N, C-alpha and C positions, 0 to 999 in steps of 0.2 A: 496696939498688943493687941488684944482679942482678936480683930482684924487679918493679924499676923497668925496666932493658936490655929482658928478657925477656916484659915486657905489650908496651912500644914496639914490638917487631920482631915481635912475637905481631901486633897492629894493622897494622905496617904491611904486614904479608903477609897478610891478611884487606882490608886497602883494593884491594890492586894484583889481585888473585884477584878480587873483587866490577870494580873498573872493565874487566879484560882479557874479564871477562862479560860484561859489558852491553854490552862493544863490536862484541863478536860476534853480539849480537843487533840492533846498529843498521846492520847493513850488509846493502844490497839485491841485494849477490852470494851470502849464500847459502838465497834461493829454490834449488828442485829445478828449478819452469819458470816460462819468462819467456810470457806469453801474448801479447804482438806477435811472434812467431816469424813468422805469417804477413807484418806487414810489413815485418820485418828482412830475410827474407827481398830484398826486392823494391826497396830500398832498397842490401842487399850486391854483388849481379848487378845485370847490365844486359838488356834484352833483343835480343839479336842473330837474324836472316832463319838460319835451318835450309832452306827450303826456295825456289824462286821471289826471292831473292835479285834487289833492287831496282823488281821490279812491285808495285805496292801488294797485290796478294793475295796478299802475303808471309805465311809460318809465322814465328811466333817462337818461342823459347823460352831458358830463362833462364842463361845465360853470364855467366863469369870473366870481366875485361876485364886479361889477361895484359898488351896493349900497348898504347900510341894513340898516334894518326901523328905521321909525322915528316916529315921531309924527304924525308930515304932511301925510307921504307916508308910512302906517304901514306893505307895501310890500318887501321885495328884487328886487333888480334890480338886474340882471343877464343878460349877454351874450353866449350866447353858443359857442365850439372851436372844437364839435364835434356830430355825429350822424343826425337822423332828421331833427334837428332844424338849422343846423350849419350856424351860423351868424348872427341867430335871437339876438333881446333886447326883452326882457320877463321882467314884471313883475310879481312873485310868491313867498307865502306860500309855497309852495312845494320845499322844497329845503330840502337836505340833508350836513349837513357842515365840519363835520367829519367821515374819515372811518379808518378804519385799517382793515391787511390782520387776517384769522384766522390765524397762523401759529397753533402753540402747546397749545393757548386758550379750554379753555373748552365747547365746546355747550352743552346746554342744549334742549330737548324738549319742543319746543313750545317757542326760542330766535328767532326773526325778523334778518333776513342777509338780506344782497346786492348780487343777483348773476350774475353773466356776462349770457345775453341772447343767447351767440354764444359756449358757454361752451367747448371751443377747449380742446380737451384731453393734450395735449402739454400748457403747458404754453407758447404764443405771443406776446413780450416784442414791439411788435408795435403798437400805440397810436390811431391805423385808428381801430379795432376789438375792438376798448376798446368803442363804440360810441353806446351800449344800453345796460341797465343796470330795473333789476327789483328788489322790496322786495319779498323775501317768507318765508314764518315757517317753521324751522328745525321740522323737525319730524319722525326719524330714524339717529342715527350714529353709526351703531351696523358692517358699515365698512369704518370704517375712518381709522383704520392701513389702509387698501386700499389703502385710497386715493379718498373717496366718501361719500359722506352723502346722505340723501332721503330730499327733500323742498318739502311741501304744498302748491302751490299759489293760495290762495284764493279768491274770488269776491267780494263779500262783508260777509257783521257779521252770514247773517243766512246762510252758504253756511258752509254748515258740511261735504260735503263730494267734499272736495275741490283735482284738480287735482296734482297729483305728477310728481317729476322727481328726479334722481341722479343728482347730478352735481358732477363734481369735484373738488375737498378741493382749488385749487388754483386760482377759478374764483367763492368765496366767502366772501364777506367783510364780519366784522364787522362795524351794528351802532353805534357810538360813541355817537354820536352827530349831530340831537336832539335823546334822546332815545325814540323807540316807542314799542307799547304793545300791545300782540295779540288781535288787534279788534272782533272775531264771541266772541258771545254767548254763554256757555256751563251754559246746563242746571243741 
């Protein structure tokens, strides 16, 4: 009888230990590095204007959203996590709440997008280089198959001869929220 009880206890202990071991291997949280950290930063933080606020050519940096607008305080309260204003807390209305990568989506001439100021040829997923972003207007997409599009950077609503620059697709993001329109007035 003692041998039978001892065998059952030993079998239960072995089953328990095997079950715990198998459970640890299946959980996805045991990974040391998650490769989507780059995109996760864009979902976790917002873009806020750190210079030339309320202008089309403003410079944006990643920021943590501390407070949304209320009836008493109609501006966003943000704390910058990188860029020229790193660590500063400000109140502003000039924020971009949601962006997404270009990917295989369609780009049309006149779309407003956000581009990385540094425009590296090879995508560097180091968050220290994601410190400055600018809005631009899509001008030409004929070289899209080569991974390049041409953007315009107008200064105001009367700037009909805006400077243009070729930008690599991996350095461009759609602005989903709030949606913005071309601010130039065409006759």
